[in-house]
mmJSON file of the N, C-alpha and C atoms, coordinates in Angstrom:
{"data_MODEL":{"atom_site":{
"group_PDB":["ATOM","ATOM","ATOM","ATOM","ATOM","ATOM","ATOM","ATOM","ATOM","ATOM","ATOM","ATOM","ATOM","ATOM","ATOM","ATOM","ATOM","ATOM","ATOM","ATOM","ATOM","ATOM","ATOM","ATOM","ATOM","ATOM","ATOM","ATOM","ATOM","ATOM","ATOM","ATOM","ATOM","ATOM","ATOM","ATOM","ATOM","ATOM","ATOM","ATOM","ATOM","ATOM","ATOM","ATOM","ATOM","ATOM","ATOM","ATOM","ATOM","ATOM","ATOM","ATOM","ATOM","ATOM","ATOM","ATOM","ATOM","ATOM","ATOM","ATOM","ATOM","ATOM","ATOM","ATOM","ATOM","ATOM","ATOM","ATOM","ATOM","ATOM","ATOM","ATOM","ATOM","ATOM","ATOM","ATOM","ATOM","ATOM","ATOM","ATOM","ATOM","ATOM","ATOM","ATOM","ATOM","ATOM","ATOM","ATOM","ATOM","ATOM","ATOM","ATOM","ATOM","ATOM","ATOM","ATOM","ATOM","ATOM","ATOM","ATOM","ATOM","ATOM","ATOM","ATOM","ATOM","ATOM","ATOM","ATOM","ATOM","ATOM","ATOM","ATOM","ATOM","ATOM","ATOM","ATOM","ATOM","ATOM","ATOM","ATOM","ATOM","ATOM","ATOM","ATOM","ATOM","ATOM","ATOM","ATOM","ATOM","ATOM","ATOM","ATOM","ATOM","ATOM","ATOM","ATOM","ATOM","ATOM","ATOM","ATOM","ATOM","ATOM","ATOM","ATOM","ATOM","ATOM","ATOM","ATOM","ATOM","ATOM","ATOM","ATOM","ATOM","ATOM","ATOM","ATOM","ATOM","ATOM","ATOM","ATOM","ATOM","ATOM","ATOM","ATOM","ATOM","ATOM","ATOM","ATOM","ATOM","ATOM","ATOM","ATOM","ATOM","ATOM","ATOM","ATOM","ATOM","ATOM","ATOM","ATOM","ATOM","ATOM","ATOM","ATOM","ATOM","ATOM","ATOM","ATOM","ATOM","ATOM","ATOM","ATOM"],
"id":[1,2,3,4,5,6,7,8,9,10,11,12,13,14,15,16,17,18,19,20,21,22,23,24,25,26,27,28,29,30,31,32,33,34,35,36,37,38,39,40,41,42,43,44,45,46,47,48,49,50,51,52,53,54,55,56,57,58,59,60,61,62,63,64,65,66,67,68,69,70,71,72,73,74,75,76,77,78,79,80,81,82,83,84,85,86,87,88,89,90,91,92,93,94,95,96,97,98,99,100,101,102,103,104,105,106,107,108,109,110,111,112,113,114,115,116,117,118,119,120,121,122,123,124,125,126,127,128,129,130,131,132,133,134,135,136,137,138,139,140,141,142,143,144,145,146,147,148,149,150,151,152,153,154,155,156,157,158,159,160,161,162,163,164,165,166,167,168,169,170,171,172,173,174,175,176,177,178,179,180,181,182,183,184,185,186,187,188,189,190,191,192],
"type_symbol":["N","C","C","N","C","C","N","C","C","N","C","C","N","C","C","N","C","C","N","C","C","N","C","C","N","C","C","N","C","C","N","C","C","N","C","C","N","C","C","N","C","C","N","C","C","N","C","C","N","C","C","N","C","C","N","C","C","N","C","C","N","C","C","N","C","C","N","C","C","N","C","C","N","C","C","N","C","C","N","C","C","N","C","C","N","C","C","N","C","C","N","C","C","N","C","C","N","C","C","N","C","C","N","C","C","N","C","C","N","C","C","N","C","C","N","C","C","N","C","C","N","C","C","N","C","C","N","C","C","N","C","C","N","C","C","N","C","C","N","C","C","N","C","C","N","C","C","N","C","C","N","C","C","N","C","C","N","C","C","N","C","C","N","C","C","N","C","C","N","C","C","N","C","C","N","C","C","N","C","C","N","C","C","N","C","C","N","C","C","N","C","C"],
"label_atom_id":["N","CA","C","N","CA","C","N","CA","C","N","CA","C","N","CA","C","N","CA","C","N","CA","C","N","CA","C","N","CA","C","N","CA","C","N","CA","C","N","CA","C","N","CA","C","N","CA","C","N","CA","C","N","CA","C","N","CA","C","N","CA","C","N","CA","C","N","CA","C","N","CA","C","N","CA","C","N","CA","C","N","CA","C","N","CA","C","N","CA","C","N","CA","C","N","CA","C","N","CA","C","N","CA","C","N","CA","C","N","CA","C","N","CA","C","N","CA","C","N","CA","C","N","CA","C","N","CA","C","N","CA","C","N","CA","C","N","CA","C","N","CA","C","N","CA","C","N","CA","C","N","CA","C","N","CA","C","N","CA","C","N","CA","C","N","CA","C","N","CA","C","N","CA","C","N","CA","C","N","CA","C","N","CA","C","N","CA","C","N","CA","C","N","CA","C","N","CA","C","N","CA","C","N","CA","C","N","CA","C","N","CA","C","N","CA","C","N","CA","C","N","CA","C"],
"label_alt_id":[null,null,null,null,null,null,null,null,null,null,null,null,null,null,null,null,null,null,null,null,null,null,null,null,null,null,null,null,null,null,null,null,null,null,null,null,null,null,null,null,null,null,null,null,null,null,null,null,null,null,null,null,null,null,null,null,null,null,null,null,null,null,null,null,null,null,null,null,null,null,null,null,null,null,null,null,null,null,null,null,null,null,null,null,null,null,null,null,null,null,null,null,null,null,null,null,null,null,null,null,null,null,null,null,null,null,null,null,null,null,null,null,null,null,null,null,null,null,null,null,null,null,null,null,null,null,null,null,null,null,null,null,null,null,null,null,null,null,null,null,null,null,null,null,null,null,null,null,null,null,null,null,null,null,null,null,null,null,null,null,null,null,null,null,null,null,null,null,null,null,null,null,null,null,null,null,null,null,null,null,null,null,null,null,null,null,null,null,null,null,null,null],
"label_comp_id":["MET","MET","MET","GLU","GLU","GLU","THR","THR","THR","ILE","ILE","ILE","ASN","ASN","ASN","ASN","ASN","ASN","ASP","ASP","ASP","GLU","GLU","GLU","LYS","LYS","LYS","ILE","ILE","ILE","GLY","GLY","GLY","GLU","GLU","GLU","TRP","TRP","TRP","LEU","LEU","LEU","ILE","ILE","ILE","ARG","ARG","ARG","ALA","ALA","ALA","GLU","GLU","GLU","ALA","ALA","ALA","MET","MET","MET","SER","SER","SER","LEU","LEU","LEU","ARG","ARG","ARG","ASP","ASP","ASP","VAL","VAL","VAL","GLU","GLU","GLU","THR","THR","THR","VAL","VAL","VAL","LEU","LEU","LEU","LYS","LYS","LYS","VAL","VAL","VAL","GLN","GLN","GLN","ARG","ARG","ARG","GLU","GLU","GLU","GLY","GLY","GLY","ASN","ASN","ASN","ASP","ASP","ASP","SER","SER","SER","LEU","LEU","LEU","PHE","PHE","PHE","GLY","GLY","GLY","ILE","ILE","ILE","ILE","ILE","ILE","ALA","ALA","ALA","MET","MET","MET","GLU","GLU","GLU","LEU","LEU","LEU","GLY","GLY","GLY","LEU","LEU","LEU","ILE","ILE","ILE","ASP","ASP","ASP","PRO","PRO","PRO","GLU","GLU","GLU","VAL","VAL","VAL","LEU","LEU","LEU","LEU","LEU","LEU","ALA","ALA","ALA","PHE","PHE","PHE","ALA","ALA","ALA","GLU","GLU","GLU","MET","MET","MET","LYS","LYS","LYS","GLY","GLY","GLY","ILE","ILE","ILE"],
"label_asym_id":["A","A","A","A","A","A","A","A","A","A","A","A","A","A","A","A","A","A","A","A","A","A","A","A","A","A","A","A","A","A","A","A","A","A","A","A","A","A","A","A","A","A","A","A","A","A","A","A","A","A","A","A","A","A","A","A","A","A","A","A","A","A","A","A","A","A","A","A","A","A","A","A","A","A","A","A","A","A","A","A","A","A","A","A","A","A","A","A","A","A","A","A","A","A","A","A","A","A","A","A","A","A","A","A","A","A","A","A","A","A","A","A","A","A","A","A","A","A","A","A","A","A","A","A","A","A","A","A","A","A","A","A","A","A","A","A","A","A","A","A","A","A","A","A","A","A","A","A","A","A","A","A","A","A","A","A","A","A","A","A","A","A","A","A","A","A","A","A","A","A","A","A","A","A","A","A","A","A","A","A","A","A","A","A","A","A","A","A","A","A","A","A"],
"label_entity_id":["1","1","1","1","1","1","1","1","1","1","1","1","1","1","1","1","1","1","1","1","1","1","1","1","1","1","1","1","1","1","1","1","1","1","1","1","1","1","1","1","1","1","1","1","1","1","1","1","1","1","1","1","1","1","1","1","1","1","1","1","1","1","1","1","1","1","1","1","1","1","1","1","1","1","1","1","1","1","1","1","1","1","1","1","1","1","1","1","1","1","1","1","1","1","1","1","1","1","1","1","1","1","1","1","1","1","1","1","1","1","1","1","1","1","1","1","1","1","1","1","1","1","1","1","1","1","1","1","1","1","1","1","1","1","1","1","1","1","1","1","1","1","1","1","1","1","1","1","1","1","1","1","1","1","1","1","1","1","1","1","1","1","1","1","1","1","1","1","1","1","1","1","1","1","1","1","1","1","1","1","1","1","1","1","1","1","1","1","1","1","1","1"],
"label_seq_id":[1,1,1,2,2,2,3,3,3,4,4,4,5,5,5,6,6,6,7,7,7,8,8,8,9,9,9,10,10,10,11,11,11,12,12,12,13,13,13,14,14,14,15,15,15,16,16,16,17,17,17,18,18,18,19,19,19,20,20,20,21,21,21,22,22,22,23,23,23,24,24,24,25,25,25,26,26,26,27,27,27,28,28,28,29,29,29,30,30,30,31,31,31,32,32,32,33,33,33,34,34,34,35,35,35,36,36,36,37,37,37,38,38,38,39,39,39,40,40,40,41,41,41,42,42,42,43,43,43,44,44,44,45,45,45,46,46,46,47,47,47,48,48,48,49,49,49,50,50,50,51,51,51,52,52,52,53,53,53,54,54,54,55,55,55,56,56,56,57,57,57,58,58,58,59,59,59,60,60,60,61,61,61,62,62,62,63,63,63,64,64,64],
"pdbx_PDB_ins_code":[null,null,null,null,null,null,null,null,null,null,null,null,null,null,null,null,null,null,null,null,null,null,null,null,null,null,null,null,null,null,null,null,null,null,null,null,null,null,null,null,null,null,null,null,null,null,null,null,null,null,null,null,null,null,null,null,null,null,null,null,null,null,null,null,null,null,null,null,null,null,null,null,null,null,null,null,null,null,null,null,null,null,null,null,null,null,null,null,null,null,null,null,null,null,null,null,null,null,null,null,null,null,null,null,null,null,null,null,null,null,null,null,null,null,null,null,null,null,null,null,null,null,null,null,null,null,null,null,null,null,null,null,null,null,null,null,null,null,null,null,null,null,null,null,null,null,null,null,null,null,null,null,null,null,null,null,null,null,null,null,null,null,null,null,null,null,null,null,null,null,null,null,null,null,null,null,null,null,null,null,null,null,null,null,null,null,null,null,null,null,null,null],
"Cartn_x":[86.557,86.607,85.197,84.875,83.558,83.288,82.047,81.66,81.569,81.519,81.539,80.298,79.795,78.729,79.391,78.77,79.386,79.713,78.913,79.155,79.969,80.458,81.19,82.625,83.07,84.445,85.358,86.632,87.59,87.687,87.714,87.81,86.626,85.437,84.23,84.316,84.741,84.844,85.901,87.042,88.118,87.691,86.914,86.393,85.416,84.492,83.482,84.128,85.195,85.9,86.876,86.933,87.841,89.3,89.616,90.993,91.695,90.904,91.432,90.466,91.01,90.162,89.722,88.722,88.277,89.429,90.205,91.364,92.358,92.611,93.52,92.984,91.691,91.07,91.19,90.932,91.042,92.471,93.456,94.858,95.145,94.679,94.896,94.2,92.974,92.239,92.933,93.524,94.267,95.475,96.191,97.344,96.896,95.765,95.241,94.869,94.223,93.833,95.045,96.15,97.367,98.124,97.56,98.156,98.727,98.669,99.152,98.067,98.376,97.395,97.316,98.06,98.039,96.673,96.388,95.148,95.143,93.949,93.769,94.57,94.403,95.064,96.575,97.111,98.568,99.089,98.418,98.834,98.746,97.652,97.483,98.598,98.983,100.09,101.404,101.66,102.907,103.03,101.905,101.907,101.916,101.838,101.837,100.516,99.427,98.123,97.367,97.692,97.073,98.117,97.866,98.724,98.315,99.264,98.929,97.844,97.796,96.793,95.373,95.204,93.888,93.481,94.427,94.148,93.809,94.522,94.231,92.845,92.47,91.137,90.058,90.246,89.282,89.188,90.329,90.343,89.656,89.9,89.265,87.75,87.292,85.852,85.189,85.926,85.403,85.502,86.27,86.455,87.438,88.389,89.392,90.594],
"Cartn_y":[98.948,99.488,99.508,100.543,100.709,99.613,99.169,98.243,99.021,98.283,98.928,98.576,99.54,99.291,98.798,97.847,97.262,98.272,99.315,100.296,101.5,101.45,102.574,102.615,103.803,103.992,104.081,103.784,103.744,105.099,106.185,107.502,107.812,107.439,107.647,106.864,105.605,104.758,105.288,105.717,106.214,107.464,108.319,109.5,109.073,108.195,107.743,107.011,106.261,105.523,106.415,107.689,108.669,108.258,107.558,107.166,108.205,109.02,110.111,111.284,112.471,113.663,113.911,114.743,115.126,115.76,116.565,117.213,116.174,115.119,114.051,113.346,113.048,112.383,113.277,114.558,115.488,115.554,115.45,115.44,114.242,113.069,111.856,111.978,112.465,112.613,113.604,114.646,115.618,114.956,114.139,113.419,112.529,111.858,111.013,111.851,112.974,113.846,114.376,114.551,115.08,114.012,112.805,111.796,110.572,110.491,109.291,108.222,107.135,106.079,105.047,105.262,104.309,104.307,103.224,103.11,104.108,104.511,105.476,105.074,103.83,103.374,103.402,103.078,103.096,104.523,105.448,106.854,107.341,107.03,107.463,106.91,105.656,105.08,105.77,105.985,106.639,108.046,108.725,110.072,110.049,108.86,108.733,109.114,109.039,109.448,108.321,107.068,105.915,104.839,103.997,102.852,101.689,100.835,99.663,98.793,98.727,97.901,98.381,99.684,100.246,99.84,99.91,99.51,98.025,97.213,95.774,95.504,96.226,96.049,96.38,97.457,97.821,96.709,96.22,95.17,93.901,93.542,92.344,92.51,93.681,93.911,93.949,94.403,94.445,93.077,92.161,90.849,90.868,91.774,91.914,91.041],
"Cartn_z":[131.194,129.851,129.273,128.54,127.926,126.906,126.846,125.785,124.478,123.377,122.07,121.268,120.537,119.576,118.297,117.607,116.419,115.331,115.191,114.136,114.607,115.833,116.415,115.894,115.534,115.084,116.295,116.07,117.177,117.882,117.134,117.758,118.657,118.201,119.008,120.309,120.205,121.389,122.353,121.819,122.679,123.442,122.804,123.499,124.586,124.234,125.204,126.378,126.098,127.147,127.917,127.525,128.139,128.016,126.912,126.639,125.764,125.066,124.245,124.337,124.13,124.079,122.635,122.485,121.147,120.381,121.045,120.407,119.902,120.692,120.261,119.018,119.018,117.865,116.633,116.801,115.679,115.153,116.042,115.625,114.734,115.143,114.349,112.996,112.993,111.735,110.802,111.361,110.556,109.907,110.662,110.115,108.956,109.124,108.048,106.821,107.029,105.905,105.154,105.875,105.255,104.477,104.392,103.525,104.199,105.52,106.2,106.095,105.396,105.158,106.283,107.36,108.474,109.151,109.839,110.599,111.756,112.158,113.239,114.483,114.926,116.147,116.062,114.898,114.711,114.828,114.165,114.253,115.693,116.374,117.766,118.651,118.433,119.214,118.875,117.588,117.174,117.751,117.895,118.473,120.0,120.585,122.041,122.684,121.913,122.426,123.112,122.783,123.448,123.672,124.653,124.927,124.036,123.669,122.854,123.478,124.812,125.488,125.181,125.057,124.744,123.332,122.414,121.034,120.957,121.703,121.729,122.304,123.339,123.929,122.904,122.142,121.104,120.063,119.605,118.583,119.077,120.324,120.886,120.957,121.379,121.475,120.101,119.09,117.727,117.05,117.654,117.051,115.892,115.971,114.908,115.221],
"occupancy":[1.0,1.0,1.0,1.0,1.0,1.0,1.0,1.0,1.0,1.0,1.0,1.0,1.0,1.0,1.0,1.0,1.0,1.0,1.0,1.0,1.0,1.0,1.0,1.0,1.0,1.0,1.0,1.0,1.0,1.0,1.0,1.0,1.0,1.0,1.0,1.0,1.0,1.0,1.0,1.0,1.0,1.0,1.0,1.0,1.0,1.0,1.0,1.0,1.0,1.0,1.0,1.0,1.0,1.0,1.0,1.0,1.0,1.0,1.0,1.0,1.0,1.0,1.0,1.0,1.0,1.0,1.0,1.0,1.0,1.0,1.0,1.0,1.0,1.0,1.0,1.0,1.0,1.0,1.0,1.0,1.0,1.0,1.0,1.0,1.0,1.0,1.0,1.0,1.0,1.0,1.0,1.0,1.0,1.0,1.0,1.0,1.0,1.0,1.0,1.0,1.0,1.0,1.0,1.0,1.0,1.0,1.0,1.0,1.0,1.0,1.0,1.0,1.0,1.0,1.0,1.0,1.0,1.0,1.0,1.0,1.0,1.0,1.0,1.0,1.0,1.0,1.0,1.0,1.0,1.0,1.0,1.0,1.0,1.0,1.0,1.0,1.0,1.0,1.0,1.0,1.0,1.0,1.0,1.0,1.0,1.0,1.0,1.0,1.0,1.0,1.0,1.0,1.0,1.0,1.0,1.0,1.0,1.0,1.0,1.0,1.0,1.0,1.0,1.0,1.0,1.0,1.0,1.0,1.0,1.0,1.0,1.0,1.0,1.0,1.0,1.0,1.0,1.0,1.0,1.0,1.0,1.0,1.0,1.0,1.0,1.0,1.0,1.0,1.0,1.0,1.0,1.0],
"B_iso_or_equiv":[0.0,0.0,0.0,0.0,0.0,0.0,0.0,0.0,0.0,0.0,0.0,0.0,0.0,0.0,0.0,0.0,0.0,0.0,0.0,0.0,0.0,0.0,0.0,0.0,0.0,0.0,0.0,0.0,0.0,0.0,0.0,0.0,0.0,0.0,0.0,0.0,0.0,0.0,0.0,0.0,0.0,0.0,0.0,0.0,0.0,0.0,0.0,0.0,0.0,0.0,0.0,0.0,0.0,0.0,0.0,0.0,0.0,0.0,0.0,0.0,0.0,0.0,0.0,0.0,0.0,0.0,0.0,0.0,0.0,0.0,0.0,0.0,0.0,0.0,0.0,0.0,0.0,0.0,0.0,0.0,0.0,0.0,0.0,0.0,0.0,0.0,0.0,0.0,0.0,0.0,0.0,0.0,0.0,0.0,0.0,0.0,0.0,0.0,0.0,0.0,0.0,0.0,0.0,0.0,0.0,0.0,0.0,0.0,0.0,0.0,0.0,0.0,0.0,0.0,0.0,0.0,0.0,0.0,0.0,0.0,0.0,0.0,0.0,0.0,0.0,0.0,0.0,0.0,0.0,0.0,0.0,0.0,0.0,0.0,0.0,0.0,0.0,0.0,0.0,0.0,0.0,0.0,0.0,0.0,0.0,0.0,0.0,0.0,0.0,0.0,0.0,0.0,0.0,0.0,0.0,0.0,0.0,0.0,0.0,0.0,0.0,0.0,0.0,0.0,0.0,0.0,0.0,0.0,0.0,0.0,0.0,0.0,0.0,0.0,0.0,0.0,0.0,0.0,0.0,0.0,0.0,0.0,0.0,0.0,0.0,0.0,0.0,0.0,0.0,0.0,0.0,0.0],
"pdbx_formal_charge":[null,null,null,null,null,null,null,null,null,null,null,null,null,null,null,null,null,null,null,null,null,null,null,null,null,null,null,null,null,null,null,null,null,null,null,null,null,null,null,null,null,null,null,null,null,null,null,null,null,null,null,null,null,null,null,null,null,null,null,null,null,null,null,null,null,null,null,null,null,null,null,null,null,null,null,null,null,null,null,null,null,null,null,null,null,null,null,null,null,null,null,null,null,null,null,null,null,null,null,null,null,null,null,null,null,null,null,null,null,null,null,null,null,null,null,null,null,null,null,null,null,null,null,null,null,null,null,null,null,null,null,null,null,null,null,null,null,null,null,null,null,null,null,null,null,null,null,null,null,null,null,null,null,null,null,null,null,null,null,null,null,null,null,null,null,null,null,null,null,null,null,null,null,null,null,null,null,null,null,null,null,null,null,null,null,null,null,null,null,null,null,null],
"auth_seq_id":[1,1,1,2,2,2,3,3,3,4,4,4,5,5,5,6,6,6,7,7,7,8,8,8,9,9,9,10,10,10,11,11,11,12,12,12,13,13,13,14,14,14,15,15,15,16,16,16,17,17,17,18,18,18,19,19,19,20,20,20,21,21,21,22,22,22,23,23,23,24,24,24,25,25,25,26,26,26,27,27,27,28,28,28,29,29,29,30,30,30,31,31,31,32,32,32,33,33,33,34,34,34,35,35,35,36,36,36,37,37,37,38,38,38,39,39,39,40,40,40,41,41,41,42,42,42,43,43,43,44,44,44,45,45,45,46,46,46,47,47,47,48,48,48,49,49,49,50,50,50,51,51,51,52,52,52,53,53,53,54,54,54,55,55,55,56,56,56,57,57,57,58,58,58,59,59,59,60,60,60,61,61,61,62,62,62,63,63,63,64,64,64],
"auth_comp_id":["MET","MET","MET","GLU","GLU","GLU","THR","THR","THR","ILE","ILE","ILE","ASN","ASN","ASN","ASN","ASN","ASN","ASP","ASP","ASP","GLU","GLU","GLU","LYS","LYS","LYS","ILE","ILE","ILE","GLY","GLY","GLY","GLU","GLU","GLU","TRP","TRP","TRP","LEU","LEU","LEU","ILE","ILE","ILE","ARG","ARG","ARG","ALA","ALA","ALA","GLU","GLU","GLU","ALA","ALA","ALA","MET","MET","MET","SER","SER","SER","LEU","LEU","LEU","ARG","ARG","ARG","ASP","ASP","ASP","VAL","VAL","VAL","GLU","GLU","GLU","THR","THR","THR","VAL","VAL","VAL","LEU","LEU","LEU","LYS","LYS","LYS","VAL","VAL","VAL","GLN","GLN","GLN","ARG","ARG","ARG","GLU","GLU","GLU","GLY","GLY","GLY","ASN","ASN","ASN","ASP","ASP","ASP","SER","SER","SER","LEU","LEU","LEU","PHE","PHE","PHE","GLY","GLY","GLY","ILE","ILE","ILE","ILE","ILE","ILE","ALA","ALA","ALA","MET","MET","MET","GLU","GLU","GLU","LEU","LEU","LEU","GLY","GLY","GLY","LEU","LEU","LEU","ILE","ILE","ILE","ASP","ASP","ASP","PRO","PRO","PRO","GLU","GLU","GLU","VAL","VAL","VAL","LEU","LEU","LEU","LEU","LEU","LEU","ALA","ALA","ALA","PHE","PHE","PHE","ALA","ALA","ALA","GLU","GLU","GLU","MET","MET","MET","LYS","LYS","LYS","GLY","GLY","GLY","ILE","ILE","ILE"],
"auth_asym_id":["A","A","A","A","A","A","A","A","A","A","A","A","A","A","A","A","A","A","A","A","A","A","A","A","A","A","A","A","A","A","A","A","A","A","A","A","A","A","A","A","A","A","A","A","A","A","A","A","A","A","A","A","A","A","A","A","A","A","A","A","A","A","A","A","A","A","A","A","A","A","A","A","A","A","A","A","A","A","A","A","A","A","A","A","A","A","A","A","A","A","A","A","A","A","A","A","A","A","A","A","A","A","A","A","A","A","A","A","A","A","A","A","A","A","A","A","A","A","A","A","A","A","A","A","A","A","A","A","A","A","A","A","A","A","A","A","A","A","A","A","A","A","A","A","A","A","A","A","A","A","A","A","A","A","A","A","A","A","A","A","A","A","A","A","A","A","A","A","A","A","A","A","A","A","A","A","A","A","A","A","A","A","A","A","A","A","A","A","A","A","A","A"],
"auth_atom_id":["N","CA","C","N","CA","C","N","CA","C","N","CA","C","N","CA","C","N","CA","C","N","CA","C","N","CA","C","N","CA","C","N","CA","C","N","CA","C","N","CA","C","N","CA","C","N","CA","C","N","CA","C","N","CA","C","N","CA","C","N","CA","C","N","CA","C","N","CA","C","N","CA","C","N","CA","C","N","CA","C","N","CA","C","N","CA","C","N","CA","C","N","CA","C","N","CA","C","N","CA","C","N","CA","C","N","CA","C","N","CA","C","N","CA","C","N","CA","C","N","CA","C","N","CA","C","N","CA","C","N","CA","C","N","CA","C","N","CA","C","N","CA","C","N","CA","C","N","CA","C","N","CA","C","N","CA","C","N","CA","C","N","CA","C","N","CA","C","N","CA","C","N","CA","C","N","CA","C","N","CA","C","N","CA","C","N","CA","C","N","CA","C","N","CA","C","N","CA","C","N","CA","C","N","CA","C","N","CA","C","N","CA","C","N","CA","C","N","CA","C","N","CA","C"],
"pdbx_PDB_model_num":[1,1,1,1,1,1,1,1,1,1,1,1,1,1,1,1,1,1,1,1,1,1,1,1,1,1,1,1,1,1,1,1,1,1,1,1,1,1,1,1,1,1,1,1,1,1,1,1,1,1,1,1,1,1,1,1,1,1,1,1,1,1,1,1,1,1,1,1,1,1,1,1,1,1,1,1,1,1,1,1,1,1,1,1,1,1,1,1,1,1,1,1,1,1,1,1,1,1,1,1,1,1,1,1,1,1,1,1,1,1,1,1,1,1,1,1,1,1,1,1,1,1,1,1,1,1,1,1,1,1,1,1,1,1,1,1,1,1,1,1,1,1,1,1,1,1,1,1,1,1,1,1,1,1,1,1,1,1,1,1,1,1,1,1,1,1,1,1,1,1,1,1,1,1,1,1,1,1,1,1,1,1,1,1,1,1,1,1,1,1,1,1]
}}}
């Protein structure tokens, strides 16, 4: 799994780690813009775009 820069956003990391495509990230951001206040990772999981394990790996690397 790719290492993370401290200031890197989850979508940027997921693209760099090849866990999501740019199109997938744009889909999640569109859902957020349309009024869904959920976190990026939650929306991505709900849409079936990432596995929970990937989200957990990101959180662990960020120290969340």
